[in-house]
C-alpha positions as CSV (number, residue, x, y, z in Angstrom):
1,M,18.5,7.8,-13.1
2,V,16.4,5.4,-15.1
3,R,17.6,1.9,-16.2
4,M,15.5,-0.6,-18.0
5,G,12.3,1.2,-17.1
6,V,13.0,1.4,-13.3
7,M,13.8,4.7,-11.6
8,F,16.6,4.6,-9.1
9,V,16.9,7.5,-6.7
10,T,19.9,7.9,-4.4
11,N,19.0,8.9,-0.9
12,S,21.9,10.5,0.9
13,G,24.2,7.6,0.6
14,K,21.6,5.0,1.7
15,G,21.6,3.3,-1.7
16,A,19.0,3.1,-4.4
17,E,15.2,3.3,-3.7
18,V,13.0,1.1,-5.9
19,P,9.3,1.5,-6.2
20,F,7.1,-1.3,-4.7
21,N,5.4,-3.3,-7.4
22,K,1.8,-4.5,-7.4
23,E,2.7,-8.0,-6.1
24,Q,4.8,-6.6,-3.2
25,L,2.0,-4.2,-2.1
26,T,-0.6,-6.9,-2.3
27,K,1.4,-9.2,0.0
28,M,2.1,-6.3,2.3
29,F,-1.6,-5.5,2.7
30,K,-2.6,-9.1,3.1
31,K,-0.1,-9.7,5.8
32,H,-1.8,-7.0,7.9
33,D,-5.0,-9.0,8.1
34,K,-4.1,-9.8,11.7
35,D,-7.4,-11.5,12.6
36,N,-7.4,-13.6,9.3
37,N,-11.0,-12.7,8.5
38,G,-10.3,-11.9,4.9
39,K,-11.0,-8.2,5.4
40,L,-8.8,-5.2,6.3
41,S,-10.0,-2.9,9.0
42,W,-9.1,0.8,9.1
43,D,-6.4,0.0,11.7
44,E,-5.0,-2.8,9.6
45,V,-4.7,-0.7,6.5
46,K,-3.2,2.1,8.6
47,A,-0.6,-0.3,10.0
48,A,0.4,-1.2,6.4
49,F,0.8,2.5,5.5
50,V,3.0,3.0,8.6
51,E,5.2,0.1,7.4
52,L,5.3,1.7,4.0
53,K,6.5,4.9,5.8
54,A,3.6,7.1,4.5
55,F,4.2,10.7,5.6
56,W,0.6,10.8,7.0
57,P,-0.6,7.2,7.4
58,W,-4.0,8.3,8.5
59,F,-4.5,10.3,5.4
60,S,-3.2,7.5,3.1
61,T,-5.6,5.2,4.9
62,E,-8.6,7.5,4.4
63,Q,-7.7,7.9,0.7
64,G,-7.2,4.1,0.4
65,F,-10.7,3.5,1.7
66,R,-12.1,6.0,-0.7
67,Y,-10.5,4.1,-3.6
68,G,-11.1,0.6,-2.3
69,D,-14.2,0.2,-0.1
70,N,-16.7,-0.2,-2.8
71,N,-19.6,-1.3,-0.6
72,D,-19.0,1.2,2.3
73,D,-18.8,-1.6,4.9
74,E,-15.7,0.1,6.4
75,H,-13.5,-2.9,5.4
76,I,-11.3,-3.8,2.4
77,N,-12.1,-7.3,1.2
78,I,-8.8,-9.0,0.4
79,H,-10.4,-11.5,-2.0
80,D,-11.9,-9.2,-4.6
81,E,-11.4,-5.9,-6.4
82,E,-11.4,-3.9,-3.2
83,L,-7.9,-5.0,-2.4
84,E,-6.9,-4.4,-6.1
85,R,-8.2,-0.8,-5.9
86,L,-6.4,-0.2,-2.6
87,V,-3.1,-1.5,-4.2
88,D,-3.7,0.7,-7.3
89,Y,-4.0,3.7,-5.0
90,A,-0.8,2.7,-3.1
91,L,1.1,2.3,-6.4
92,K,0.1,5.8,-7.4
93,C,1.6,7.1,-4.1
94,G,5.0,5.9,-5.3
95,F,6.1,4.1,-2.1
96,T,9.7,2.8,-2.4
97,T,11.8,0.2,-0.8
98,T,15.0,1.4,1.0
């Protein structure tokens, strides 16, 4: 069902699932910077995808790095376009709140 441009999907009586928006995903990834170095490691990105309930978190992490890690330093910088590109990838995956 679609109302005002937002898709609501019922999930076996659990209520409506709503897609995460860009701001929510940005906050989610930033909070996984556990060592506060301004960069997300592979394990930190994977932890975010686990929290998002990705079917295969390791695969989502690998794809996220392909989209986001522009300089191939094996980190996602949370202060530039690398994080934006990671978030854009996550948006395309269609993760939802429950």
